[in-house]
DRENDO-1510 file (C-alpha; in Angstrom, 1 decimal, always signed):
<recs>
REC; n; res; u; v; w
REC; 1; MET; +4.7; -67.2; -74.5 .
REC; 2; GLY; +6.6; -66.3; -77.5 .
REC; 3; LEU; +9.7; -63.9; -78.0 .
REC; 4; PRO; +9.0; -60.5; -77.6 .
REC; 5; ARG; +8.4; -58.6; -81.4 .
REC; 6; LYS; +11.2; -56.5; -82.2 .
REC; 7; MET; +10.0; -53.2; -83.0 .
REC; 8; SER; +10.1; -51.2; -86.2 .
REC; 9; LYS; +12.4; -48.2; -86.8 .
REC; 10; LYS; +8.8; -46.6; -87.6 .
REC; 11; VAL; +7.0; -48.0; -83.9 .
REC; 12; GLN; +9.7; -46.7; -82.7 .
REC; 13; LEU; +9.7; -43.2; -83.5 .
REC; 14; GLU; +6.2; -42.9; -82.8 .
REC; 15; GLN; +6.9; -43.8; -78.8 .
REC; 16; GLU; +10.2; -40.9; -79.2 .
REC; 17; ILE; +7.1; -38.5; -80.5 .
REC; 18; GLN; +4.8; -39.5; -77.5 .
REC; 19; LYS; +7.7; -38.8; -75.4 .
REC; 20; LEU; +8.2; -35.3; -77.7 .
REC; 21; HIS; +4.0; -34.4; -77.1 .
REC; 22; ALA; +4.2; -35.3; -72.9 .
REC; 23; THR; +7.9; -33.3; -72.6 .
REC; 24; TYR; +7.7; -30.3; -75.4 .
REC; 25; GLY; +3.2; -30.2; -75.7 .
REC; 26; GLU; +1.9; -30.4; -79.4 .
REC; 27; GLU; +2.5; -27.2; -80.6 .
REC; 28; PHE; +6.7; -27.8; -81.0 .
REC; 29; VAL; +6.3; -31.5; -81.8 .
REC; 30; ASN; +4.0; -30.3; -84.5 .
REC; 31; THR; +6.7; -27.6; -85.9 .
REC; 32; LEU; +9.7; -30.3; -85.9 .
REC; 33; LEU; +7.4; -32.2; -87.9 .
REC; 34; ASN; +6.3; -29.5; -90.5 .
REC; 35; ASN; +10.0; -28.0; -90.9 .
REC; 36; GLN; +11.7; -28.3; -94.4 .
REC; 37; LEU; +14.2; -30.7; -92.7 .
REC; 38; PHE; +12.3; -33.4; -91.5 .
REC; 39; GLY; +10.4; -33.7; -95.1 .
REC; 40; GLY; +7.3; -31.7; -93.1 .
REC; 41; HIS; +4.9; -32.3; -96.4 .
REC; 42; TYR; +1.4; -33.3; -96.1 .
REC; 43; LEU; +0.3; -35.9; -98.6 .
REC; 44; GLU; +1.9; -35.1; -101.5 .
REC; 45; SER; +4.7; -35.1; -100.0 .
REC; 46; ALA; +4.6; -38.9; -99.5 .
REC; 47; HIS; +6.1; -42.0; -101.8 .
REC; 48; PRO; +3.8; -44.7; -101.9 .
REC; 49; ASN; +5.6; -48.7; -101.4 .
REC; 50; ASN; +5.8; -49.3; -105.6 .
REC; 51; THR; +3.2; -52.5; -105.6 .
REC; 52; MET; +0.6; -50.4; -105.1 .
REC; 53; ASN; +0.8; -49.0; -108.3 .
REC; 54; ASP; -1.0; -51.6; -110.3 .
REC; 55; LYS; -3.8; -51.7; -108.2 .
REC; 56; THR; -7.4; -51.6; -108.4 .
REC; 57; ILE; -9.8; -50.1; -105.5 .
REC; 58; GLU; -11.4; -53.4; -105.4 .
REC; 59; GLU; -8.7; -55.5; -105.5 .
REC; 60; ALA; -6.8; -53.2; -102.3 .
REC; 61; MET; -10.6; -53.8; -100.6 .
REC; 62; GLU; -10.2; -57.4; -101.0 .
REC; 63; GLU; -7.1; -57.5; -100.0 .
REC; 64; PHE; -7.8; -55.3; -96.8 .
REC; 65; PHE; -10.6; -57.4; -95.7 .
REC; 66; ASN; -8.3; -60.8; -96.2 .
REC; 67; SER; -5.6; -58.9; -93.6 .
REC; 68; ASN; -4.8; -59.3; -90.1 .
REC; 69; HIS; -5.8; -55.8; -89.6 .
REC; 70; PHE; -9.7; -56.7; -90.0 .
REC; 71; LEU; -9.8; -60.0; -89.6 .
REC; 72; GLN; -8.6; -59.1; -85.8 .
REC; 73; LEU; -11.6; -57.1; -85.3 .
REC; 74; ALA; -14.5; -57.2; -83.1 .
REC; 75; ASP; -17.1; -59.1; -84.9 .
REC; 76; SER; -19.9; -56.0; -84.8 .
REC; 77; SER; -16.7; -53.5; -86.3 .
REC; 78; LYS; -16.6; -56.3; -89.1 .
REC; 79; LYS; -20.1; -55.6; -89.5 .
REC; 80; THR; -19.5; -51.5; -89.5 .
REC; 81; TYR; -16.5; -51.7; -92.2 .
REC; 82; GLN; -18.5; -54.0; -94.3 .
REC; 83; SER; -20.4; -51.0; -94.4 .
REC; 84; GLU; -18.5; -48.3; -94.7 .
REC; 85; ALA; -16.8; -50.3; -97.8 .
REC; 86; ARG; -20.1; -50.4; -99.7 .
REC; 87; THR; -20.6; -47.2; -99.1 .
REC; 88; PHE; -17.3; -46.0; -100.7 .
REC; 89; LEU; -17.5; -48.4; -103.9 .
REC; 90; ASP; -20.5; -46.6; -104.8 .
REC; 91; PHE; -19.0; -42.9; -104.3 .
REC; 92; CYS; -16.0; -45.0; -106.5 .
REC; 93; ASN; -18.5; -46.6; -108.9 .
REC; 94; LYS; -20.0; -43.1; -109.1 .
REC; 95; ILE; -16.9; -40.3; -110.3 .
REC; 96; PHE; -14.2; -42.4; -112.2 .
REC; 97; SER; -15.0; -43.7; -115.5 .
REC; 98; ASN; -13.8; -46.8; -114.7 .
REC; 99; GLY; -15.7; -47.3; -111.0 .
REC; 100; THR; -12.9; -49.9; -108.6 .
REC; 101; GLN; -11.1; -50.5; -110.8 .
REC; 102; GLU; -9.5; -47.5; -111.2 .
REC; 103; ARG; -5.7; -47.6; -109.0 .
REC; 104; VAL; -5.6; -46.8; -105.6 .
REC; 105; LEU; -3.4; -44.6; -105.8 .
REC; 106; VAL; -5.5; -41.5; -107.1 .
REC; 107; PHE; -6.9; -41.3; -103.7 .
REC; 108; ILE; -3.1; -40.8; -102.8 .
REC; 109; GLU; -2.6; -38.3; -105.6 .
REC; 110; LYS; -5.3; -36.3; -104.7 .
REC; 111; PRO; -6.5; -36.5; -101.2 .
REC; 112; THR; -9.3; -33.9; -102.4 .
REC; 113; LEU; -11.1; -36.6; -102.7 .
REC; 114; LEU; -11.5; -38.1; -99.8 .
REC; 115; LEU; -12.5; -35.2; -98.5 .
REC; 116; GLU; -15.3; -34.9; -101.3 .
REC; 117; TYR; -16.6; -38.4; -100.1 .
REC; 118; LEU; -16.8; -37.1; -96.5 .
REC; 119; LYS; -18.6; -33.9; -97.6 .
REC; 120; GLU; -21.5; -35.6; -98.5 .
REC; 121; THR; -22.8; -36.6; -95.1 .
REC; 122; LYS; -23.3; -33.8; -93.0 .
REC; 123; ASN; -24.4; -36.3; -89.8 .
REC; 124; LEU; -20.8; -36.4; -87.3 .
REC; 125; SER; -21.0; -39.4; -86.2 .
REC; 126; THR; -21.0; -41.0; -89.6 .
REC; 127; ARG; -18.4; -38.9; -91.1 .
REC; 128; ASN; -16.4; -40.3; -88.8 .
REC; 129; LYS; -16.8; -43.9; -88.6 .
REC; 130; ARG; -16.2; -43.4; -93.0 .
REC; 131; SER; -13.3; -41.8; -91.6 .
REC; 132; SER; -12.1; -44.3; -89.5 .
REC; 133; PHE; -12.7; -47.3; -91.8 .
REC; 134; LEU; -10.7; -45.1; -93.8 .
REC; 135; ARG; -7.8; -44.5; -92.0 .
REC; 136; SER; -7.5; -47.6; -91.2 .
REC; 137; PHE; -8.3; -49.7; -94.9 .
REC; 138; PHE; -5.7; -46.5; -96.0 .
REC; 139; LYS; -2.7; -47.3; -94.0 .
REC; 140; VAL; -2.9; -51.3; -94.6 .
REC; 141; ILE; -2.6; -50.8; -97.6 .
REC; 142; CYS; +0.2; -48.4; -97.6 .
REC; 143; LYS; +1.8; -51.1; -95.3 .
REC; 144; ARG; +1.9; -48.4; -92.5 .
REC; 145; GLU; +5.5; -48.6; -93.8 .
REC; 146; ILE; +5.5; -44.2; -94.1 .
REC; 147; LEU; +4.9; -41.9; -91.1 .
REC; 148; ASP; +4.3; -38.9; -93.8 .
REC; 149; ALA; +1.3; -41.2; -94.9 .
REC; 150; ASP; -0.3; -42.1; -91.2 .
REC; 151; ILE; +0.6; -38.0; -90.6 .
REC; 152; ASN; -1.6; -37.3; -93.3 .
REC; 153; PHE; -4.3; -38.7; -93.7 .
REC; 154; SER; -5.0; -38.0; -90.3 .
REC; 155; ARG; -5.7; -34.9; -91.5 .
REC; 156; VAL; -7.3; -35.5; -94.3 .
REC; 157; LEU; -9.7; -37.7; -92.6 .
REC; 158; PRO; -10.1; -36.4; -89.5 .
REC; 159; ILE; -12.1; -37.5; -86.5 .
REC; 160; ILE; -13.8; -34.7; -85.5 .
REC; 161; GLN; -15.0; -34.8; -80.9 .
REC; 162; ASN; -18.7; -33.6; -81.1 .
REC; 163; GLU; -18.9; -30.6; -78.1 .
REC; 164; ASP; -22.3; -33.4; -76.4 .
REC; 165; GLU; -19.8; -36.1; -77.3 .
REC; 166; GLU; -17.2; -35.4; -75.3 .
REC; 167; PRO; -15.9; -38.4; -72.5 .
REC; 168; LYS; -18.4; -37.8; -68.7 .
REC; 169; ALA; -16.0; -38.6; -66.5 .
REC; 170; LEU; -17.4; -39.9; -62.9 .
REC; 171; ASN; -16.2; -37.3; -59.5 .
REC; 172; GLN; -14.9; -38.3; -56.7 .
REC; 173; HIS; -17.8; -38.3; -54.4 .
REC; 174; GLN; -19.8; -39.8; -58.0 .
REC; 175; VAL; -17.6; -43.0; -57.4 .
REC; 176; ARG; -17.9; -43.4; -53.6 .
REC; 177; GLU; -21.2; -43.6; -54.5 .
REC; 178; LEU; -21.3; -46.1; -56.9 .
REC; 179; LEU; -19.1; -47.9; -55.2 .
REC; 180; HIS; -21.7; -48.0; -52.1 .
REC; 181; LEU; -24.6; -48.9; -54.8 .
REC; 182; ALA; -22.5; -51.9; -56.1 .
REC; 183; LYS; -22.0; -53.3; -51.9 .
REC; 184; GLU; -26.0; -53.3; -52.3 .
REC; 185; GLY; -28.3; -55.7; -54.3 .
REC; 186; ASN; -28.0; -59.2; -56.0 .
REC; 187; ASN; -24.6; -60.9; -56.9 .
REC; 188; ASN; -22.6; -57.2; -54.9 .
REC; 189; PHE; -19.5; -58.9; -54.6 .
REC; 190; ARG; -19.4; -59.5; -57.9 .
REC; 191; ASN; -20.4; -55.7; -58.9 .
REC; 192; TYR; -18.1; -53.8; -56.4 .
REC; 193; THR; -15.0; -55.4; -57.7 .
REC; 194; LEU; -15.9; -55.2; -61.2 .
REC; 195; LEU; -16.0; -51.6; -60.8 .
REC; 196; TRP; -13.1; -51.9; -59.5 .
REC; 197; VAL; -11.3; -52.8; -61.3 .
REC; 198; MET; -12.5; -50.9; -63.9 .
REC; 199; LEU; -11.6; -47.7; -62.3 .
REC; 200; GLY; -8.3; -48.6; -61.1 .
REC; 201; SER; -7.4; -50.4; -64.1 .
REC; 202; GLY; -8.8; -47.9; -66.9 .
REC; 203; ILE; -9.5; -51.8; -69.3 .
REC; 204; ARG; -13.1; -51.3; -71.6 .
REC; 205; VAL; -15.5; -53.4; -71.4 .
REC; 206; GLY; -14.1; -55.9; -73.3 .
REC; 207; GLU; -11.4; -56.4; -72.2 .
REC; 208; VAL; -12.0; -56.7; -68.7 .
REC; 209; THR; -14.7; -59.9; -69.4 .
REC; 210; GLN; -12.1; -61.4; -70.8 .
REC; 211; ILE; -10.1; -61.9; -67.6 .
REC; 212; GLN; -8.8; -64.9; -66.0 .
REC; 213; ILE; -7.7; -65.9; -62.7 .
REC; 214; GLY; -4.3; -66.8; -64.6 .
REC; 215; ASP; -4.4; -63.3; -65.5 .
REC; 216; ILE; -3.9; -61.4; -62.1 .
REC; 217; ILE; +0.0; -61.3; -60.4 .
REC; 218; PRO; -0.5; -59.8; -58.0 .
REC; 219; GLU; +3.4; -59.0; -57.6 .
REC; 220; THR; +3.6; -56.0; -60.1 .
REC; 221; GLN; +0.4; -54.8; -59.9 .
REC; 222; HIS; -0.4; -56.2; -63.8 .
REC; 223; LEU; -3.4; -58.5; -65.9 .
REC; 224; LEU; -2.8; -59.5; -68.5 .
REC; 225; ILE; -5.4; -58.7; -70.8 .
REC; 226; ILE; -6.5; -59.1; -74.6 .
REC; 227; PRO; -6.6; -55.7; -75.7 .
REC; 228; LYS; -8.8; -54.0; -78.2 .
REC; 229; LYS; -8.8; -55.5; -82.3 .
REC; 230; LYS; -7.2; -58.1; -81.2 .
REC; 231; ARG; -9.7; -60.9; -79.9 .
REC; 232; THR; -8.4; -63.7; -80.9 .
REC; 233; LEU; -7.6; -66.5; -79.8 .
REC; 234; ARG; -4.2; -66.9; -80.3 .
REC; 235; THR; -3.7; -63.2; -79.8 .
REC; 236; GLU; -0.7; -63.0; -76.9 .
REC; 237; LYS; -2.4; -61.2; -73.6 .
REC; 238; VAL; -0.6; -57.9; -72.4 .
REC; 239; LYS; -0.1; -56.6; -69.6 .
REC; 240; ARG; -1.4; -53.1; -67.9 .
REC; 241; LYS; -1.4; -51.9; -64.6 .
REC; 242; ILE; -4.1; -51.4; -61.9 .
REC; 243; ALA; -4.4; -49.6; -58.6 .
REC; 244; LEU; -2.9; -51.6; -55.3 .
REC; 245; PRO; -7.1; -51.6; -53.8 .
REC; 246; ALA; -8.7; -52.5; -56.6 .
REC; 247; LEU; -6.2; -55.5; -56.6 .
REC; 248; LYS; -6.7; -56.2; -53.4 .
REC; 249; THR; -10.2; -56.4; -54.0 .
REC; 250; LEU; -10.1; -58.6; -56.8 .
REC; 251; ILE; -7.4; -60.5; -55.4 .
REC; 252; ASP; -10.4; -61.1; -52.4 .
REC; 253; TYR; -13.0; -61.8; -54.9 .
REC; 254; VAL; -11.2; -64.7; -56.7 .
REC; 255; ASN; -10.2; -65.9; -53.4 .
REC; 256; PHE; -14.3; -66.5; -52.1 .
REC; 257; THR; -15.3; -66.9; -55.2 .
REC; 258; TYR; -12.4; -69.6; -56.5 .
REC; 259; GLY; -10.7; -70.9; -53.7 .
REC; 260; HIS; -12.5; -74.2; -53.6 .
REC; 261; LEU; -11.7; -74.7; -56.7 .
REC; 262; ILE; -8.0; -74.6; -56.3 .
REC; 263; ASP; -7.1; -78.7; -55.5 .
REC; 264; THR; -9.8; -79.5; -58.5 .
REC; 265; ASP; -9.3; -81.7; -61.7 .
REC; 266; ILE; -11.0; -78.1; -62.6 .
REC; 267; ASN; -8.3; -76.2; -64.2 .
REC; 268; TYR; -8.3; -73.1; -62.0 .
REC; 269; LYS; -5.8; -70.5; -63.7 .
REC; 270; ASN; -8.5; -70.7; -67.0 .
REC; 271; LEU; -11.3; -70.0; -64.5 .
REC; 272; TYR; -13.5; -66.2; -65.7 .
REC; 273; VAL; -13.0; -64.0; -63.3 .
REC; 274; PHE; -16.5; -62.2; -63.8 .
REC; 275; SER; -19.0; -64.8; -64.5 .
REC; 276; LYS; -22.1; -66.1; -63.8 .
REC; 277; ASP; -21.7; -69.9; -64.2 .
REC; 278; GLY; -18.5; -70.7; -61.9 .
REC; 279; GLY; -15.9; -69.5; -64.2 .
REC; 280; LYS; -17.0; -72.0; -67.8 .
REC; 281; THR; -17.9; -68.3; -69.8 .
REC; 282; PRO; -17.1; -64.8; -69.3 .
REC; 283; LEU; -20.3; -62.5; -68.5 .
REC; 284; THR; -20.9; -60.2; -72.2 .
REC; 285; GLU; -20.0; -57.0; -72.9 .
REC; 286; ARG; -23.6; -56.8; -72.6 .
REC; 287; ALA; -24.5; -57.4; -69.3 .
REC; 288; VAL; -21.4; -55.8; -67.8 .
REC; 289; GLN; -22.9; -52.4; -69.4 .
REC; 290; MET; -26.6; -53.3; -68.1 .
REC; 291; ILE; -25.2; -53.5; -64.6 .
REC; 292; ILE; -23.1; -50.2; -64.9 .
REC; 293; LYS; -26.2; -48.2; -66.4 .
REC; 294; ASP; -28.0; -49.6; -63.5 .
REC; 295; LEU; -25.5; -48.7; -60.4 .
REC; 296; ILE; -25.5; -45.1; -62.8 .
REC; 297; ASP; -29.4; -45.0; -63.0 .
REC; 298; LYS; -29.6; -45.6; -58.7 .
REC; 299; CYS; -26.4; -42.9; -58.2 .
REC; 300; GLN; -28.2; -39.8; -56.6 .
REC; 301; SER; -25.9; -37.1; -57.3 .
REC; 302; ILE; -25.6; -38.1; -60.8 .
REC; 303; PRO; -28.5; -35.8; -62.5 .
REC; 304; ASP; -31.4; -37.0; -63.3 .
REC; 305; ASP; -30.5; -35.1; -66.7 .
REC; 306; GLU; -27.1; -36.0; -67.2 .
REC; 307; LYS; -27.5; -39.6; -66.6 .
REC; 308; ARG; -27.6; -40.8; -70.3 .
REC; 309; LYS; -24.5; -38.8; -70.8 .
REC; 310; TYR; -22.4; -41.7; -68.8 .
REC; 311; SER; -22.0; -45.6; -70.1 .
REC; 312; THR; -19.5; -48.3; -68.6 .
REC; 313; HIS; -16.7; -46.1; -70.4 .
REC; 314; SER; -17.0; -43.2; -68.3 .
REC; 315; LEU; -15.4; -45.4; -66.0 .
REC; 316; ARG; -12.0; -45.2; -68.0 .
REC; 317; HIS; -12.6; -41.8; -68.3 .
REC; 318; THR; -13.1; -41.7; -65.2 .
REC; 319; PHE; -8.9; -43.3; -64.8 .
REC; 320; ALA; -7.8; -40.8; -67.9 .
REC; 321; LEU; -8.9; -37.8; -65.8 .
REC; 322; SER; -8.5; -38.8; -62.1 .
REC; 323; ALA; -4.9; -39.2; -63.6 .
REC; 324; LEU; -4.0; -36.2; -65.5 .
REC; 325; GLU; -5.4; -33.9; -62.5 .
REC; 326; SER; -2.4; -36.8; -60.1 .
REC; 327; GLY; -0.2; -34.8; -62.7 .
REC; 328; ILE; +1.1; -38.7; -64.2 .
REC; 329; ASP; +1.8; -36.5; -67.6 .
REC; 330; ILE; -0.2; -37.8; -71.4 .
REC; 331; TYR; +2.6; -40.1; -72.7 .
REC; 332; ARG; +2.4; -42.0; -69.1 .
REC; 333; ILE; -0.9; -41.8; -69.3 .
REC; 334; SER; -1.2; -43.0; -72.7 .
REC; 335; LYS; +0.3; -46.1; -71.5 .
REC; 336; LEU; -1.5; -46.5; -68.7 .
REC; 337; LEU; -4.8; -47.2; -71.1 .
REC; 338; GLY; -2.7; -49.5; -73.5 .
REC; 339; HIS; -2.9; -46.1; -76.6 .
REC; 340; GLU; -1.2; -47.4; -80.0 .
REC; 341; TYR; -0.8; -43.0; -80.5 .
REC; 342; ILE; -0.7; -40.1; -78.2 .
REC; 343; LYS; -3.3; -38.7; -80.3 .
REC; 344; SER; -5.9; -41.0; -78.8 .
REC; 345; THR; -5.5; -39.6; -75.0 .
REC; 346; GLU; -5.4; -36.0; -76.0 .
REC; 347; VAL; -9.3; -36.0; -76.0 .
REC; 348; TYR; -8.7; -35.6; -72.5 .
REC; 349; LEU; -6.6; -32.7; -72.3 .
REC; 350; LYS; -9.5; -30.3; -73.9 .
REC; 351; LEU; -11.7; -32.2; -70.8 .
REC; 352; PHE; -8.7; -31.2; -67.9 .
REC; 353; ASP; -9.4; -27.8; -69.7 .
REC; 354; HIS; -12.4; -27.7; -68.5 .
REC; 355; HIS; -11.7; -28.1; -64.9 .
REC; 356; LEU; -8.7; -25.8; -64.5 .
REC; 357; GLN; -11.4; -23.4; -65.8 .
REC; 358; GLU; -14.2; -24.2; -62.9 .
REC; 359; ALA; -10.8; -24.0; -60.9 .
REC; 360; ILE; -9.5; -20.8; -61.5 .
REC; 361; GLU; -13.0; -19.3; -61.8 .
REC; 362; MET; -13.0; -20.4; -57.7 .
REC; 363; HIS; -9.9; -19.5; -57.0 .
REC; 364; PRO; -9.4; -16.9; -53.8 .
REC; 365; PHE; -8.2; -13.6; -56.5 .
REC; 366; ALA; -11.0; -14.3; -59.2 .
REC; 367; ASN; -13.6; -13.2; -56.5 .
REC; 368; ILE; -11.9; -10.4; -55.2 .
REC; 369; ASP; -13.1; -6.5; -56.4 .
REC; 370; PHE; -9.6; -4.7; -57.6 .
REC; 371; GLU; -11.3; -1.3; -57.8 .
REC; 372; LYS; -12.4; -1.9; -54.7 .
REC; 373; ILE; -9.0; -2.3; -53.3 .
REC; 374; TRP; -7.6; +0.0; -55.4 .
REC; 375; ASP; -10.3; +3.3; -53.7 .
REC; 376; ASP; -9.7; +2.4; -50.7 .
REC; 377; LYS; -6.4; +2.7; -51.0 .
REC; 378; THR; -6.9; +5.8; -52.2 .
</recs>
């Protein structure tokens, strides 16, 4: 394993901002960032790198598709970005006399052009895909050197959460039933362990499928995983925590399934934990999704008309929401989830607020007739 890479000043500053979020709240941090003392201007105040001045949109797009950021994406994400790029280039050819030979700097100087592009579609999901692609594109082209640009592009290119698509988390009763169901049927020990690991660590489906026996570190309750967007053969794995009950179940499953191979010529530590061919290859993401979907369909504590809203990713949402309910601050939750930016974690605050609303309505004082009390007293 190579030497740890030294964090850039920008990354260090972002982590400090995350800590401020956790301690003082979003409103305080936004006020701080907007303060003139800190250069609180948005895109109009950003000063792009001089290397961007003469770069055309077409040249910038070619640079993006040759960047490490793009090359490390999953194949499905690459196809989506390539499709979005074609749509964006068509837009550029339509509004500029020079077409894609226009300087890419024009979008930094006049960000309202990006708003015009987004207004072309009314579909929220499509709009979010376009925003996501353009955020990545401009961050790569800007070399991620401009903190202002990072903040401002998130405002000009917002990812809007559809209320019907809010994170769906399972309650404790539903979790217990799913775990019970996982113990039944074929491959019950594997499916039970798979479910427990995802619930106990919050890792994504693409991360759990790639776990090898050597990635389990019982002494520190860590799993080594290949994080999202960095799934290449040369990518260094990162540590993620796992709850003790899930870890114990995982170790028991590994010993039961692969224990007889420890003293053989097989490279034991390189075996994939969740596999259907003795650890040679991992289960596919699709296979795991079907396993969880089947459990959800059988779960009687989830209403039939709600089941379509739950998926494998709901296990990650359940991990996050349970952490919030237990009092863990959002900064630490973002680290447990492996989020690069705390903004990605803040989506759970809205869902948590709904739970608080339900809780206050159940509070004893919410059902007291205070007018009756006053009448009785007088």
